[in-house]
C-alpha positions in Angstrom: 7.4 -20.4 0.6 10.8 -21.5 2.0 12.9 -18.8 0.3 15.6 -17.5 2.6 17.7 -14.7 1.1 21.4 -14.3 1.9 22.5 -12.0 -1.0 26.2 -11.8 -1.7 27.9 -8.5 -0.6 24.8 -7.8 1.5 23.9 -8.3 5.1 20.1 -8.3 5.1 18.3 -11.6 5.6 14.7 -12.4 4.7 12.4 -15.3 5.3 8.7 -15.8 4.5 6.2 -17.9 6.5 2.6 -18.7 5.9 0.1 -19.4 8.7 -2.5 -22.1 8.3 -4.3 -24.7 10.4 -3.1 -23.1 13.6 0.7 -23.1 12.8 3.4 -21.6 10.6 4.4 -23.7 7.7 8.1 -23.7 8.7 10.6 -22.9 11.4 12.4 -19.6 11.6 15.7 -20.0 9.9 17.2 -16.6 10.2 20.8 -16.5 11.5 20.3 -14.5 14.7 23.8 -15.0 16.1 24.9 -11.5 15.2 23.4 -8.2 16.6 20.6 -7.1 14.3 17.2 -5.5 14.2 14.3 -7.6 12.9 11.2 -6.3 11.2 8.2 -8.6 10.6 5.6 -7.6 8.0 2.3 -9.4 8.4 -0.5 -9.2 5.9 -3.7 -11.2 6.1 -7.0 -12.2 7.5 -8.0 -10.7 10.9 -9.1 -13.9 12.7 -5.7 -15.4 12.2 -3.6 -12.6 13.7 -3.6 -13.1 17.4 -2.6 -16.8 17.5 -0.1 -16.3 14.7 1.6 -13.3 16.3 1.9 -14.9 19.7 3.9 -17.8 18.3 6.2 -15.5 16.5 6.8 -13.2 19.4 7.8 -16.2 21.6 10.7 -16.8 19.2 11.5 -13.2 18.2 10.5 -11.1 21.2 12.6 -8.1 20.3 11.3 -7.8 16.7 9.2 -5.0 15.3 5.8 -6.2 14.1 3.6 -4.2 11.7 0.8 -5.4 9.5 -2.6 -4.8 7.9 -5.8 -6.7 7.0 -6.1 -7.1 3.3 -8.2 -7.9 0.3 -5.7 -10.5 -0.7 -2.1 -11.4 0.3 0.9 -11.4 -2.0 3.4 -14.1 -1.2 6.6 -15.1 -2.9 4.9 -17.4 -5.3 1.2 -16.5 -5.5 -1.7 -14.3 -4.4 -3.7 -15.8 -1.4 -7.1 -15.1 -0.1 -8.1 -15.2 3.6 -4.6 -16.3 4.7 -1.8 -14.7 6.6 1.8 -14.2 5.4 4.7 -13.1 7.5 7.9 -11.7 6.0 10.9 -11.5 8.3 13.6 -9.0 7.6 16.8 -9.0 9.6 19.0 -5.9 9.3 22.6 -5.7 10.4 23.4 -2.1 9.5 19.9 -0.5 9.7 18.0 0.7 12.8 14.2 0.6 13.1 11.8 2.9 14.9 8.0 2.4 15.1 5.2 4.7 16.1 1.4 4.6 16.0 -1.5 7.0 16.1 -5.2 6.4 16.7 -7.5 8.4 14.4 -10.9 9.0 15.9 -12.2 11.3 13.1 -11.0 11.3 9.4 -10.6 15.1 9.7 -7.6 14.3 12.0 -5.7 12.6 9.2 -3.3 15.5 8.3 -2.4 16.0 11.9 -1.9 12.3 12.3 0.7 12.3 9.5 2.4 15.3 11.0 2.7 13.6 14.4 4.0 10.4 12.9 6.6 12.4 11.0 7.8 14.2 14.1 8.1 10.9 16.0 10.3 9.4 13.2 12.6 12.3 12.4 16.2 11.3 13.0 19.7 11.1 11.5 20.0 8.9 8.4 16.3 8.4 8.0 15.9 6.7 4.6 12.3 5.3 4.5 9.0 5.8 6.3 6.6 3.0 5.6 3.0 3.7 6.8 0.1 1.3 7.1 -3.3 2.9 7.7 -6.9 2.0 8.4 -8.5 1.9 4.9 -11.9 3.3 5.7 -11.7 5.8 8.5 -8.6 7.8 7.5 -8.3 10.3 4.7 -5.2 8.8 3.1 -4.4 11.8 1.0 -4.4 14.1 4.0 -2.4 11.5 6.0 0.2 11.4 3.3 0.4 15.2 3.0 1.0 15.5 6.7 4.0 13.2 6.3 5.3 14.9 3.2 5.1 18.4 4.8 7.0 17.4 7.9 9.8 15.1 6.6 12.9 16.0 4.6 12.4 15.7 0.9 15.1 13.0 0.6 13.1 10.6 2.8 11.1 8.1 0.9 7.5 7.7 2.0 5.6 4.5 1.0 2.8 2.3 2.3 -0.8 1.6 1.9 -4.4 1.4 3.3 -5.7 -1.8 4.9 -8.5 -3.8 3.2 -11.2 -6.1 4.4 -11.8 -8.6 1.5 -14.2 -6.2 -0.5 -16.6 -5.9 2.4 -15.9 -2.1 2.9 -16.9 -2.4 6.6 -13.9 -2.3 8.9 -10.2 -2.6 8.4 -7.4 -3.1 10.9 -3.7 -2.5 11.3 -1.2 -4.2 13.6 1.5 -2.7 15.8 3.4 -5.3 17.8 0.5 -7.4 19.3 -2.1 -4.6 19.1 -4.6 -5.0 16.4 -7.0 -2.1 15.9 -9.2 -0.2 13.5 -8.8 3.5 13.2 -5.1 3.1 13.7 -2.1 4.2 11.7 1.3 2.5 12.2 4.5 3.7 10.7 8.1 2.6 10.8 11.3 4.5 10.1 14.3 2.8 8.7 17.7 4.5 9.3 21.2 4.0 8.1 23.7 4.8 5.3 23.8 1.1 4.3 20.1 1.1 3.3 19.1 1.4 -0.3 15.5 2.2 -1.2 13.6 2.6 -4.5 10.0 2.8 -5.4 7.6 2.9 -8.4 3.9 3.4 -8.8 2.0 2.8 -12.0 -1.6 2.0 -13.0 -2.4 1.0 -16.6 -5.9 2.6 -16.5 -7.1 4.7 -19.4 -9.5 7.7 -19.3 -12.6 7.8 -21.4 -15.6 10.0 -21.9 -15.9 13.8 -21.4 -14.1 15.9 -18.9 -16.4 16.9 -16.0 -15.8 19.6 -13.4 -16.0 18.7 -9.8 -18.4 21.4 -8.5 -19.1 20.1 -5.0 -17.3 17.7 -2.6 -16.7 17.1 1.1 -13.4 15.5 1.8 -13.5 12.1 0.1 -17.2 12.4 -0.8 -18.0 13.5 -4.3 -21.3 15.4 -4.3 -21.5 17.0 -7.8 -20.1 16.7 -11.3 -21.0 19.7 -13.6 -23.5 20.8 -10.9 -25.3 17.4 -11.1 -25.5 14.8 -8.4 -22.4 12.6 -8.8 -24.1 9.2 -8.4 -26.8 10.2 -10.9 -24.0 11.1 -13.5 -22.3 7.7 -12.9 -25.5 5.8 -13.4 -26.6 7.7 -16.4 -23.3 7.3 -18.2 -22.5 3.7 -17.3 -26.0 2.2 -17.2 -26.2 -1.4 -16.2 -22.4 -1.6 -15.9 -22.6 -0.2 -12.4 -25.1 -2.7 -11.0 -23.9 -3.8 -7.6 -22.3 -0.6 -6.4 -19.9 0.1 -4.8 -18.0 -3.1 -5.7 -18.8 -2.8 -9.4 -17.5 0.8 -9.3 -14.0 -0.5 -8.7 -13.8 -1.0 -12.4 -14.6 2.6 -13.2 -12.3 4.9 -11.1 -12.0 8.6 -11.5 -8.9 10.4 -13.0 -8.5 13.8 -11.4 -6.5 16.6 -13.0 -5.6 19.7 -11.0 -4.2 23.0 -12.3 -0.5 23.2 -11.3 -0.1 19.5 -10.8 2.0 17.6 -13.4 0.7 14.1 -12.4 -2.9 13.0 -12.4 -4.5 11.1 -9.5 -6.8 8.1 -9.7 -9.5 7.6 -7.1 -11.3 4.3 -6.3 -15.0 4.2 -5.3 -15.6 2.9 -1.7 -19.2 3.7 -1.0 -22.4 5.3 -2.4 -25.1 7.2 -0.7 -28.4 6.7 -2.5 -30.2 9.4 -0.4 -27.6 12.1 -1.2 -26.7 10.7 -4.7 -23.1 11.0 -3.7 -20.0 8.8 -4.0 -17.2 8.3 -1.4 -13.7 7.6 -2.8 -10.5 6.3 -1.2 -8.8 9.7 -1.5 -9.5 13.4 -1.5 -11.8 14.9 -4.2 -10.8 18.6 -4.7 -13.4 21.1 -5.9 -12.4 22.8 -9.1 -10.5 19.8 -10.4 -11.4 18.0 -13.6 -12.6 14.4 -13.5 -12.8 11.7 -16.1 -14.0 8.1 -15.8 -11.4 5.4 -16.4 -11.4 1.8 -17.4 -8.8 -0.9 -18.2 -8.2 -4.3 -19.6 -6.1 -7.2 -18.4 -3.2 -6.3 -20.7 -3.0 -2.7 -19.7 -3.2 -3.5 -15.9 -0.4 -6.1 -16.2 1.7 -3.7 -18.2 1.2 -1.1 -15.4 2.7 -3.5 -12.9 5.7 -4.1 -15.2 6.2 -0.4 -15.5 6.2 0.0 -11.7 9.0 -2.5 -11.1 11.0 -1.0 -14.0 10.9 2.4 -12.3 12.3 0.8 -9.2 15.1 -1.0 -11.1 16.3 2.1 -12.8 18.2 3.0 -9.6 18.2 -0.4 -7.8 19.4 -3.3 -9.9 19.4 -6.1 -7.4 16.9 -5.4 -4.5 16.8 -8.0 -1.7 13.1 -7.2 -0.8 10.2 -6.0 -3.0 7.0 -4.9 -1.1 4.1 -4.9 -3.5 0.9 -3.0 -2.6 -1.7 -3.2 -5.3 -5.2 -1.8 -5.4 -8.3 -4.0 -4.8 -9.8 -2.7 -8.0 -7.0 -4.3 -10.0 -7.7 -7.6 -8.3 -11.4 -7.4 -9.2 -10.6 -6.7 -12.9 -7.9 -9.4 -13.2 -9.9 -12.1 -11.3 -8.5 -15.6 -12.0 -5.6 -14.0 -13.8 -4.4 -12.2 -10.7 -1.2 -14.1 -10.4 -0.1 -12.7 -13.8 0.4 -9.3 -12.1 2.8 -10.9 -9.6 4.5 -13.0 -12.3 5.4 -10.0 -14.5 7.0 -8.2 -11.5 9.0 -11.3 -10.5 10.2 -11.8 -14.1 12.1 -8.6 -13.7 13.6 -9.4 -10.3 16.4 -11.8 -9.4 15.3 -15.2 -8.3 16.5 -14.5 -4.7 14.6 -11.3 -4.2 12.0 -11.8 -1.5 8.5 -10.6 -2.5 5.6 -9.8 -0.2 2.6 -7.4 -0.1 -1.1 -7.1 -0.2 -4.2 -5.8 -2.0 -5.2 -2.5 -0.5 -7.8 0.3 -0.4 -5.1 2.8 -1.4 -1.3 3.0 -2.1 1.2 5.6 -0.9 4.3 6.5 -2.8 5.8 9.1 -5.1 4.9 8.6 -8.7 8.7 8.8 -9.4 11.8 10.4 -7.9 10.7 13.8 -9.2 7.5 13.9 -7.2 6.5 13.9 -3.6 4.6 11.0 -2.1 0.8 10.9 -2.8 -2.1 8.6 -2.2 -2.8 6.6 -5.3 -5.7 4.2 -6.2 -5.7 1.5 -8.8 -1.9 1.3 -9.0 0.7 -1.3 -8.4 3.0 0.4 -5.9 6.4 -1.2 -5.2 9.0 -0.5 -2.6 12.4 -2.1 -3.1 14.9 -2.4 -0.2 18.5 -3.6 0.1 21.1 -3.4 2.8 24.7 -3.1 1.8 27.4 -4.9 3.7 29.5 -1.8 4.5 31.6 -0.9 7.5 31.4 2.6 8.9 
């Protein structure tokens, strides 16, 4: 956990800290003698946040702090449960802007994305990273609001907060303010900044195509004119005992006419009275759905594919932010570190790695597509800052 990155021919510094037993595991070692802007990413367990943030802000009062609660934290060397990991990033040639929006109703999600985009528009904007409440925001609408109101060349990535598989309440952090129903976004600006991204799953469809005949936002009401939950139970039998958690292993693949990529949607909740299922993204009527499943090998290969997409245009990133779906974690179980390991094998040893297990991932599928909300993916954002005089 004591990796400090000073990459040759680059000016960005990173350091990672872990909070436990009331204190951080090491002192801040960033060189703060030169003018710079500092971003602190915090991912972890809600009860730890306030004390942990206070101690950091005393040492770095001018830094930008953003974070999210999780269903597992990704550190440099392992996946952690119920911890708190801070990754400090000091930029010399990049500026930072942060904005937040409160979302009282999920139906406000598109307008929330639109407002965030307008707040962050500016010269040399390279990346918008968004962290959202994971249960009270329509992540697909939020993402579309950003996409429709930002230039196409701006990368949009991020994820939805988790709550350790409880599916009750998630929180995001902006400076020292921790709140549910909150979306926080940062913009990174500057010609010295290099960004790449990749998002891959490894899940495979099975069974027949089914038409989505009724839905309401994220709630799937009918498949082939039959109650959605009834169809799930009849087709999967005892494999879906313990819903909604067991449903994480059987997401939906959604195909839409006119869309070249297929979306994957993760189950979040079931309504026995209505026989409906709520997913972590929008469920469009008229689309075709198929159930999906995976094995350990296919999931890990999906993570490898995600980082390989990043490295096609970014061969030596200084920072890799990994946002992986909670459903992948449930399937991998005790083999969860293998997903992290296969990504790190493809990175240089001095690349700082951080991230979390989420209720949804935001990124383009690749450079040819706009950002979308994904489920069941490993989504990676790679960042470097070149040491260049302008």
